[in-house]
C-alpha positions as CSV (number, residue, x, y, z in Angstrom):
1,M,149.1,-62.4,90.3
2,S,147.7,-59.5,93.2
3,R,149.8,-57.2,95.2
4,D,149.6,-57.7,98.4
5,T,148.4,-54.5,100.0
6,G,145.2,-53.6,102.4
7,A,142.7,-50.7,101.8
8,G,145.8,-48.1,101.7
9,P,149.2,-47.5,102.6
10,D,150.3,-48.2,105.7
11,P,153.3,-45.8,106.9
12,G,154.6,-48.3,109.3
13,R,154.8,-51.0,106.9
14,A,157.2,-50.6,104.1
15,P,155.4,-51.0,100.4
16,V,154.9,-54.9,99.8
17,A,156.0,-56.2,96.2
18,F,153.9,-58.4,94.2
19,G,153.8,-62.2,94.9
20,L,156.5,-64.4,95.3
21,R,159.0,-61.0,95.3
22,A,157.4,-59.8,97.8
23,V,159.5,-61.8,101.0
24,P,162.8,-61.8,99.5
25,R,162.8,-58.0,99.0
26,L,161.4,-56.9,102.4
27,F,164.5,-59.1,103.9
28,E,167.0,-57.3,101.3
29,E,165.6,-54.0,103.0
30,L,166.3,-55.3,106.7
31,Q,170.1,-55.0,105.1
32,Q,169.7,-51.4,104.3
33,P,170.8,-49.0,107.5
34,G,169.0,-47.0,109.4
35,S,165.9,-48.3,112.2
36,G,163.2,-47.0,110.7
37,S,163.4,-48.6,107.5
38,R,164.0,-52.3,109.3
39,R,161.4,-51.3,111.4
40,R,158.4,-51.2,108.2
41,A,159.9,-53.6,106.7
42,L,159.7,-56.5,110.1
43,A,156.4,-55.1,110.5
44,S,154.8,-55.8,106.5
45,L,157.2,-59.2,107.3
46,C,154.7,-59.9,109.8
47,G,151.8,-59.1,108.3
48,L,152.9,-61.4,105.3
49,M,153.4,-64.0,108.3
50,L,149.8,-64.7,108.9
51,D,149.7,-65.8,105.2
52,P,151.1,-69.9,105.5
53,E,152.5,-69.6,102.3
54,R,154.0,-66.6,102.3
55,L,155.7,-68.5,106.3
56,H,156.5,-71.0,104.0
57,Q,158.7,-68.7,101.7
58,T,160.0,-67.7,104.6
59,V,161.2,-70.4,106.1
60,R,162.5,-73.0,103.4
61,G,164.2,-69.5,101.5
62,G,166.5,-69.1,104.1
63,F,166.0,-66.2,105.3
64,L,166.1,-67.0,109.1
65,E,169.8,-66.6,109.5
66,Q,169.7,-62.7,108.5
67,L,167.0,-62.3,111.7
68,K,170.5,-63.2,114.0
69,V,171.7,-59.6,114.0
70,L,168.3,-58.3,114.2
71,L,168.1,-59.5,117.4
72,K,171.2,-57.9,118.8
73,D,170.1,-54.3,117.2
74,E,170.7,-51.3,119.5
75,D,166.5,-49.7,118.7
76,P,164.7,-51.9,121.3
77,S,161.8,-51.8,118.5
78,V,163.9,-53.3,115.9
79,R,164.8,-56.3,118.6
80,G,160.3,-56.9,119.2
81,E,160.0,-56.7,115.6
82,T,162.1,-59.3,115.4
83,C,160.6,-61.2,118.2
84,K,157.3,-61.0,117.6
85,L,158.7,-62.4,113.4
86,L,159.2,-65.4,115.7
87,H,156.2,-65.4,117.8
88,L,154.6,-65.4,114.5
89,L,156.9,-68.4,112.7
90,S,156.8,-70.5,115.4
91,G,152.8,-71.0,115.6
92,H,153.7,-73.7,112.6
93,S,155.6,-76.6,112.9
94,V,157.2,-75.7,109.9
95,G,158.9,-72.3,111.6
96,R,159.6,-74.7,114.4
97,E,161.3,-76.7,113.4
98,A,164.1,-74.4,111.6
99,L,164.6,-72.3,114.2
100,L,165.4,-75.3,116.4
101,S,168.0,-75.8,113.6
102,S,168.8,-72.4,112.8
103,S,171.6,-70.6,115.3
104,L,168.8,-67.6,116.8
105,L,168.3,-69.6,120.3
106,P,171.1,-68.5,121.8
107,P,171.1,-64.9,121.1
108,L,167.2,-65.5,121.4
109,S,167.9,-66.2,124.7
110,Q,169.6,-63.3,125.3
111,L,166.5,-60.9,125.2
112,L,164.8,-63.0,128.6
113,D,166.1,-59.4,130.0
114,D,165.3,-57.2,127.8
115,Q,164.2,-54.1,128.4
116,S,161.5,-54.4,127.0
117,S,158.1,-55.9,128.6
118,S,156.8,-56.9,124.9
119,C,160.0,-58.5,123.9
120,R,160.4,-60.6,126.3
121,T,156.7,-61.6,126.3
122,N,157.4,-62.6,122.5
123,V,160.8,-64.6,123.7
124,H,158.4,-66.7,126.7
125,R,155.6,-66.9,123.6
126,V,158.6,-68.4,121.1
127,L,160.3,-70.6,123.7
128,N,157.1,-72.1,124.6
129,R,156.1,-73.2,121.3
130,L,159.2,-74.7,121.0
131,T,158.6,-77.7,123.7
132,L,155.7,-78.5,121.4
133,L,158.8,-80.4,119.3
134,P,160.4,-83.2,121.4
135,A,163.6,-82.0,120.1
136,G,162.5,-77.8,121.5
137,A,162.1,-79.1,124.5
138,D,165.3,-80.8,124.6
139,A,166.9,-77.2,123.4
140,L,166.2,-75.8,125.9
141,L,167.1,-78.1,128.7
142,S,170.0,-75.7,129.1
143,L,168.5,-73.0,129.3
144,V,166.4,-74.2,132.8
145,P,168.7,-72.6,135.2
146,K,168.5,-69.1,133.4
147,L,164.7,-69.7,133.4
148,M,164.6,-70.0,137.4
149,L,165.9,-67.1,138.0
150,K,163.2,-65.9,135.9
151,L,160.4,-67.5,137.8
152,K,162.1,-65.6,141.0
153,E,160.9,-61.9,138.9
154,E,157.7,-60.9,140.7
155,E,157.6,-58.0,138.8
156,E,156.5,-60.0,135.8
157,E,152.6,-60.3,134.0
158,E,151.1,-62.6,134.6
159,E,151.2,-64.0,130.9
160,V,155.0,-64.0,130.9
161,Q,154.8,-66.2,134.1
162,V,152.2,-68.9,133.1
163,L,154.3,-68.9,129.8
164,L,157.3,-69.8,131.8
165,L,156.0,-72.2,133.9
166,S,154.5,-73.9,131.0
167,T,157.9,-74.0,129.5
168,L,159.3,-75.0,132.0
169,S,157.2,-78.4,132.8
170,C,157.3,-79.1,129.5
171,V,161.3,-79.8,129.9
172,S,160.9,-81.4,133.3
173,R,158.6,-83.9,131.5
174,L,161.6,-85.0,129.1
175,D,164.1,-84.3,132.2
176,A,163.7,-82.8,135.7
177,L,167.3,-83.3,137.0
178,P,168.3,-79.6,136.1
179,A,164.8,-77.7,137.2
180,L,165.3,-79.7,140.7
181,S,169.6,-79.0,140.8
182,S,168.5,-74.8,140.3
183,D,165.9,-74.7,143.2
184,G,163.2,-75.9,140.8
185,V,160.9,-77.3,143.6
186,S,161.2,-74.4,146.2
187,L,160.7,-71.8,143.4
188,V,158.1,-73.3,141.7
189,G,156.1,-74.1,145.0
190,H,156.2,-70.5,145.4
191,K,153.7,-70.2,142.6
192,L,151.5,-72.6,144.0
193,S,150.3,-69.5,145.7
194,H,149.6,-67.1,143.8
195,R,146.5,-64.6,143.0
196,S,145.6,-66.1,139.8
197,P,144.4,-69.5,139.2
198,N,145.9,-69.5,136.0
199,V,149.6,-69.5,137.4
200,R,148.2,-71.9,140.3
201,R,147.6,-74.4,137.4
202,E,151.3,-74.0,135.8
203,A,152.5,-74.0,138.5
204,A,151.2,-77.2,140.1
205,A,152.0,-78.7,136.5
206,A,155.7,-78.3,136.2
207,M,155.6,-79.3,140.4
208,M,153.9,-82.8,139.3
209,A,156.8,-83.3,136.7
210,L,159.5,-82.0,138.7
211,S,157.8,-84.8,141.0
212,V,158.6,-87.9,138.7
213,P,162.1,-88.0,139.8
214,E,163.4,-90.0,143.4
215,D,164.7,-86.7,144.3
216,G,162.0,-84.6,143.6
217,K,160.0,-86.7,145.3
218,R,162.2,-86.7,148.4
219,Q,162.9,-82.4,147.6
220,V,158.6,-81.9,147.6
221,C,158.2,-83.4,151.1
222,E,161.4,-82.1,152.8
223,K,160.3,-78.5,151.1
224,A,156.8,-78.1,152.9
225,V,155.0,-78.3,149.7
226,L,152.1,-80.7,150.1
227,P,150.4,-78.5,153.0
228,V,149.6,-76.6,149.5
229,V,149.5,-79.4,147.0
230,V,146.1,-80.8,149.2
231,G,145.0,-77.2,149.4
232,L,144.8,-76.9,145.7
233,L,142.4,-80.5,145.8
234,Q,139.9,-77.5,147.0
235,E,139.9,-75.8,144.3
236,E,137.3,-75.4,141.7
237,D,138.9,-75.7,138.5
238,V,139.2,-79.5,137.7
239,E,142.8,-79.2,135.6
240,I,144.2,-77.4,138.9
241,Q,142.7,-80.2,140.9
242,A,144.4,-83.2,138.4
243,N,147.7,-81.4,138.5
244,A,147.5,-81.4,142.3
245,A,146.3,-84.5,141.9
246,G,148.9,-85.8,140.4
247,V,151.4,-84.4,142.1
248,I,150.5,-86.0,145.1
249,M,150.0,-89.7,143.4
250,Y,154.0,-89.7,142.2
251,T,155.1,-88.4,145.6
252,V,153.1,-91.1,148.1
253,I,154.9,-93.5,146.5
254,I,157.7,-93.0,149.0
255,T,157.7,-93.5,152.5
256,A,157.7,-89.8,154.1
257,G,154.8,-89.0,151.2
258,K,152.8,-91.2,152.4
259,Q,153.4,-90.3,155.6
260,Q,152.8,-86.3,155.4
261,C,149.5,-87.6,152.9
262,L,148.2,-89.3,155.9
263,D,149.5,-86.5,158.8
264,L,147.4,-84.0,156.5
265,D,144.2,-86.2,156.2
266,V,144.0,-85.9,152.1
267,V,142.2,-89.5,152.2
268,P,138.6,-88.2,152.3
269,V,139.6,-85.4,150.5
270,L,140.7,-87.9,147.6
271,L,137.5,-89.7,148.4
272,R,135.1,-86.6,148.0
273,L,136.5,-85.7,144.3
274,L,135.7,-89.4,143.5
275,S,132.4,-89.1,144.7
276,N,131.9,-85.7,142.4
277,Q,132.8,-87.0,139.4
278,R,129.7,-89.1,139.0
279,R,127.8,-85.4,138.8
280,E,127.9,-84.1,135.1
281,E,128.0,-86.9,132.2
282,D,127.3,-84.6,129.5
283,E,129.8,-82.1,129.3
284,E,132.2,-81.1,126.9
285,A,135.4,-83.8,126.0
286,Q,138.1,-81.3,127.0
287,R,136.6,-81.0,130.4
288,R,136.0,-84.4,129.9
289,R,139.5,-85.4,129.8
290,R,140.5,-83.6,132.4
291,R,138.2,-84.6,134.4
292,K,139.7,-88.4,133.7
293,A,143.2,-87.3,134.5
294,L,141.8,-86.3,137.9
295,V,140.0,-88.9,138.6
296,V,143.0,-91.4,137.7
297,Y,145.3,-89.6,139.7
298,T,143.1,-89.7,142.6
299,L,142.9,-93.3,142.2
300,R,146.6,-94.1,142.3
301,A,147.4,-91.5,144.7
302,L,144.8,-93.6,147.4
303,T,146.7,-97.0,146.1
304,S,149.8,-96.2,147.0
305,L,148.5,-95.0,150.6
306,A,146.4,-98.2,151.2
307,E,150.1,-100.0,151.1
308,A,150.4,-97.8,154.6
309,P,148.1,-99.1,157.6
310,D,146.4,-96.0,158.6
311,G,145.8,-96.2,154.7
312,R,144.5,-99.3,154.6
313,R,141.9,-98.4,157.4
314,L,140.8,-95.8,156.0
315,L,140.1,-97.3,152.6
316,L,138.2,-100.4,154.2
317,E,135.8,-98.3,155.3
318,Q,134.7,-96.7,152.0
319,L,135.1,-100.0,150.5
320,P,131.7,-100.2,148.6
321,L,132.1,-96.8,147.2
322,L,135.4,-98.5,146.2
323,E,134.0,-101.4,144.5
324,R,131.2,-99.1,143.1
325,Q,133.6,-97.2,141.2
326,S,135.4,-100.4,140.0
327,E,132.3,-102.8,138.7
328,A,131.0,-99.1,136.8
329,T,130.2,-100.9,133.0
330,E,129.5,-96.8,132.1
331,E,133.6,-95.8,133.3
332,D,136.4,-95.5,130.9
333,Q,138.3,-98.5,131.2
334,D,141.4,-97.0,132.7
335,I,139.2,-95.4,135.5
336,Q,137.7,-98.8,136.0
337,R,141.0,-100.8,135.4
338,A,143.0,-98.0,138.4
339,A,139.7,-98.5,140.6
340,Q,140.5,-102.3,140.2
341,T,143.7,-101.9,141.5
342,L,142.8,-100.0,144.0
343,V,140.3,-102.2,145.4
344,R,142.5,-105.0,145.2
345,A,145.3,-103.0,147.2
346,V,142.7,-102.3,149.6
347,T,141.7,-106.0,150.4
348,W,144.8,-107.4,150.1
349,T,146.0,-109.4,152.7
350,P,149.6,-111.2,153.5
């Protein structure tokens, strides 16, 4: 076996042993006194985690629990390197599963308030990756009140805000009640007007998750969120538009949501989105998926609005457009079914 070395010795890293001894030896060094040796061992471990074989060895060798004490180390650089190591481990499903079954989540979440911005960022990266697993989203439900408090901190950099909103979105899709009980609609709603389109995109996604329960729909109406959401339909980013349309789709199910959206004159805006979707036929698969979500959410929102007399009147005027959408053979089947449902709602007579 060859030695795991680079072009030459790195004074910032601990020497790496041959083959399968590399990971155990470095974890042995983590137990030594002196933050310098721990820091160097962690830096070497981070380098090794780029190799899937070493990552699997770390997880299956039961080494993760040894990191618990390092998350409470007095040296901020040791805490930071430990969080970086966990971030690298969480990049693989086996690492995420091992982290969830360990006792590391409570001390890791305490570092959301760490003095080091890089440490906080890596904690958010880890938590966000954990939500890729349903069990991860479930494990983070108890952290929602703390995450909501972090959402108030305007000084956090853009990446942290994006990660935080994305995590809240994933967790709230599983269960929105903890976020709704923590003033989530107001706090997330504030981010809908953020200067960064990335933050606005994730905030709209989180708001869509919060608008699924009945209480969420009611809060969206009561807390003046819909005017901002309707404004997001004018953005160029298709994903922002789709998330905003999703919020409207859920909120117009209740009478207050229908009335507010009709008062905001949302029907012409939604119809314009439908007309614009037929412009680009040769587009990449990911962009097509985003456009499909936008069209389906828009059609479903219009279907609910058609239940209101004013909404049906406006949509009857655009019936030829809606019928063309429902009859287009080149359309995706989900879109076609949603369009046909809309036409039935618009033309329904008692």
